[in-house]
N, C-alpha and C positions, 0 to 999 in steps of 0.2 A: 519415618517421620521427618527426616532432613528435607526431603523434597516438598512435603506439605508446609514446613516452616518457611522454605524458600518461596513457595507460592503465596503464602501469607504476606511475606515481606514485599513481594513484587506487586500484589494487589494494593497494598498500602502505598507503594511508590506511585502507582498509576492513579488511584482514586483519591488519595489524600494530598499527594504532593504534585500531581499533574505531570508526572514523568512519563515519557513514551515507554511502551512495553519493552521494545528492543533495547532501549538505553538503560533501563533498570535491570535487565536480565543478568548482566555480568556481576553486579553488586549483590543481587539477591542470591545468586548461586555460587558465591565465593566459598570455596571449600568443598564443593561438589565436583568430583573429578570425572565421573562417568558421563559420557555424552548422552546416553539414553536417559539418565536421571535428569540432566539439564533439559532434555527434550520434554520429559514428563512435566517438569515445572512449567515450561512454556505452554504445554497443551492444557494443563489444568487452569492456568491463569487466563489464557485466551478464551477458553470455553466459558469460564465464569463471566468474563466481560461480554461475550456474545449473549449470554442468558441472564444477565444481571437483574433486570426488571422482573423476569418470571421467577427466578430463584427467590428474590425478596418477597414476591407476592405469596409464594408457598410458605416461607418462614413466618410472615406476618399472619397467615391464616391459622398458625398453630401456637401463637403466643398471646397472652392476655393483653399485653401492651407492646407496641412496636419497639424493637430494639433500635438504638442509635445506629445511623448508617455506618459509622466507623467502629462500632463495638466489636471486640475480638470474638464474641459469641456469634455475631452475624457473619463475620468473615469465616470462621471455622465451619459454620453451617453451609455457607456458599460452597466451600471447597468439598465438604463431604457430599452434599446433594448433587453437585455437578458430576462428581465421579460416579455416583450410583445411578443417576438418571440420564446422563449423556455420554459418559466415557466407558460404561460397561463394567465398572469395578463392583465386585460383590458388596452388598450393603454392610456386612460385618467388617470388611476391610476398609471401606470408605470411612466409617465412623471411628474405628479403632486407631486409624492413623492420624486423625485430627484431634481426638480427645486430649492427647498430651499438650496440644497448643493452648489449652485452657486450664491446665493444671493450676490449682490454687485459685481458680476463678469459677465461672459458671459452668462447670463440667456437667452437673446434673441437668441443667437447662438445655445444653447442646444435645446431650444424649436423649433427653426426653422429647425434644422437638423433632429430632431426626427419627426416632422410633415411631412417634405419632404419625408422621408423614408417610413413612414406609408402610405402616399397617393400613393406612387409608388408601394405599395404592397411588400415591402422588405421582404425577407425570408432568413433564414440560410440554408446552404446546409445540406443534410441528413447526410453526414459524415464530421466531423470537419477537419480543416486543422491543421496539426502538425507544431510546430514552426520550422523555417528553420534549426537551429542548431541541433535540435533533428532529423529532417529528414535526414540531411547529415550524422550524426553519425550512425543512425540505418540502413540507406540504405547501407552504407559501410560494416556494420557488418552482416546484415541479408538479404538484397535484397529488391526489390520492393514489393513483395507479402506481406512481413511482414508489410510494411508501410500501405498497404491497410487494413490489418487486425487490425493494431493498431488504425487507424482512425475509423474503424467500432466499435472497443471495446470502444473507447473514447466517442462515440455518446450518451451513456446513462450510468448511474451508474449500477454496477453489482448487481446481485442477492445476497441474504444474505446466506452465508454458515455457517453451524453449525457442530462442531465436538462433537460427543456423548461420554459421559464418559463410557458407556457400549455399545459396538457395537451390542450386542444381542438385543438391543432395536430398531435397525434401522428400521425394517419393521413396528413395532407398532408406532413409532414416525412419520414415513413417512405417514402412514395412518391417524394419528391424526391431523397432521399439514398440510397435503396436499402437502408435499414436494417431491422432486426428490432426490434419493440417487444414487451417482455415485460409491460408494464402501462402504463396511461395516463400520459403525461408522460415516458416512457423510450424511448430509441432506442439500439440497439447497431449499430455500424458495424464490418464485418469489415476493411475497408481502412483502414490507418493512414497518414495523411499529415500535413502541417503543420496543426495545429489552427486557426490563424487563417485558413487558406484554405478551410475548410469553410463551406458556405452557412449563413448565419444568425449567424455568429460576431460580425461587426461590429455587427449590429443587436441583439445581446444576447438572442437568442431561446433560447439554451441555454448550458449550461456542462458541462464534463467532470466526471463523477462516477460512480464504479462503482455498479452497481445496489444492492449491499448497503449502500454508504455512503449511499445516498439513503433507505433505509428508516427510520432513526431520526426524521427530520423528517416523513416521510410518516405515521408513527404518531402524531404530534401533530395532524395534520390541519389543516383550515381553521379560522380564528378571527379575531376582531376585537380580542382583548384584548392583554395584554402578554406577550411571550415573551422569555426570556433564553437566549442561545446562549453557553454557556461553552466556552472553548478553541476559539473559533469559526473562526480562520483556517485555510486560505485562503478559506473563506467559502461553500462549497457549501450547507451546511445553513442558513446565514443567508439566502442567496438563496431557498432553498425556503420558509422561514418567511415571508419578506417577500412572496413571490409568492402565498402562501396567505392573505394578508390580515392577518397578525400585525404588531403594533408591536414591532419587534425591538430588543433591546439585545444587541450582540455584543461579547464580552469575549475578549481574548487578550493574552498577556504579551509576545509577540515583535513588535518594531516592524517588522521586515522582512516578516513574515507578515501583519501588519495592513495594510501598504501594499498587498499583493496583494489583500486583502479589499476595500479601498477601490477598487482598480482594477476588481475584478469588479462591485462595486455600480455604479460609473460606467458600465461597458460595458452592463450590463443595464437601467439606469435604475431599479433598485429602491432602496428606502430602508431604512436602519437606523441606529441610534445606535451608533457604533463607539467602544469604549473600550480603550485600551492599559493593561492593569493585570494584576496577579497576582490570580487569583481567591481566593487564600488571604488577601489583604488587603482586596480590594474587597468592597462589599456594596451591594445596591440600596436605593433610598429606600422602596420598598413591595414587598410580596409579589407575585410574578408569577402569571399564570394558567397558564403552562406554562414549563418549564425543560428545556433539552436540554444534557446533559453528555456530550460526546464526549471522553472522558477521555484524557489522555496515557497511552500504553501501549507495550508492546514492539513493536507493529505487525507481529507475525508473520503476521497474517491477510492482509497485502498482499505476501506473498513472491513472487507471480507477477510483479508489477511491480518489486519491490524485493528481489531475491534476496540482497542483502547481509545482511538480517535473519537468514537461516539460519546465517550464520557469525559474527554479532556477538552475538546474543542468548543469554544464559546465565541460569541460575537466579538469580544475585544481581541482575541487572537486572530480571527478572520480579518478584522480591520487592520491589525498590525502587519499581517502578511500582505494584504493588498497594497499597503503603503510601500513596503519593501519591493514588491513586484513592480510597482510604478517607477520607482527609482532605478531599478535594474533595467527595465525596458527603455527608459529615457536615455540611459547611458549607452546601452548596447546598440541602440538604433543608429548611433553615429559611427559604428564600427563596420557597417555593411556598405559596400560600394554600390553606386547606382546600377540598377539591373540585377543586384544580388537579392538574396532571400533571407528573411528573418522568420523563424518558426518559434512561436511562443506556446508553451504548454504548462499545464498544472494538473496534478493528480488530485483535483478538488471538485467537489460537487456544489460548491458555493459560487453563484453567479458573480459575486464581487471579485472573485479571483479569476474569472474567465470572461464571460460575455461583457460584463460591465467594464472590466479592465481594458479590454481591447477596444471597446466602443469609445472610451475616453482617449486612449492612445491615438486612434485614427482621427479623432476630432482635433487633436493637438498637432499631429504630424501629417501634414498634407503631402509630404514626400513619400508616404507609404500607402499602399492599397492592398486589400485582400486578394490573394491569388487562390481562386476557388479550388477546393479539394474535389477531384473528379472520381466518379464511381469506380473506374478501373484501378485506382490507387488503394482501394479499401477491400476488406473481406466482403464476401457476398452477404447482403442483408444489412450492411452498414452504409448510411448515406449522410452526406454533409447537410448542415442546416441551411435554411434559405439564404442566410448571409454569406455562405461560402466557407465558414469554419466548421469544425467538427466537435460534437459533444457526445460523449458516451455516458449512459446512465445505467443503473443496476439492471434494467430490463433489456439492455442492448445485447443482442446475440444470446439471449437467455436459453433458446432451444438447443444451443451447442455448448452450454457451460458458462456463458456470460463473459464479462471482462471488467476491469477496473473502471471507475469513473474518471474521465479525463476531459479537459478542454484543450483544443489544439487550433491555432490559427496560423496559416502560412501567409506571409505578406511579402510583397516585392517593393524594393525601394525604387521609386520612379523618377527621382531627380534630387 
């Protein structure tokens, strides 16, 4: 019961208070000591968020009147149904573990609705339904085909992507771990287990990083000069730049995330100057040869791993993030030497945080120009947009497992 109660608390944190799933997890699981129990809480909650609309449609089909969205009975039914219909939990166990959540309340209602649906052979659709607000926004931006691809991508958690510290090890690591490599230095594993148990973790030979998330640092390439990684934690891009030979200064405002960055540097044996600071206050002593701004954003592009963004993100948050990104871009642009490179990236599927953001920046900063992304810098099947920047969508590389939604623009300072 403790895990189901924690899942109930976590769902409430996401759906009622708008808290990110990962941020709410520690508080919801306080007192749960077993790692596999905490993982179960996360799995139940994430799967409810993937299937929320379809679960609610089933619940509403078996009640005389719709239950309030935040009613405890609805929450309990979501948890029971997702276990029985998506996670393979036997029906009797799925319902018995949630009934105590509604003791002293609508216990008979929850038991009756669940039993009715099970007797009717209720099932969830193969492709989940996207929330209406998300559907409207993405349809306007990207069209109907993107919505189909997004629903297909949401149907199951993605594979595990690794970035290798030494790209020369790609073939050997692929053979050893049985993974698929989509470009040198990348490895995709179909089987998801405990990350620290995977070969090479303790030796720091790789780190977890979605293929799309690895592309911004890849587009900076190898170098021996000074590179700044803004909003750097938890550090995947810092590790890439350090492994590519750059002298890296990594900046992030969050102390807890900086601690993870330092841990990752220690595990891999890579070096970087790590600074805990607000990029809107901090400034370098001298212009950099390259600067990577992986800007704070709505994070809607990582909905496959973090389905909470589908329910939390609304237009006001997108506008707030776009304003912050514009301020960071304007400030960081002065920190790059003439002839140096500025790479801007967001893990967002919202044009306001990508295409429109860089369009405004280039109109204001005539000393910057797009440095076109070339085919040989990308995995096979991925091409730059006509404007020279890169956009990945839910259907991108779908035949080999897809990737997160990202916008990436590489720009050169020309004067």
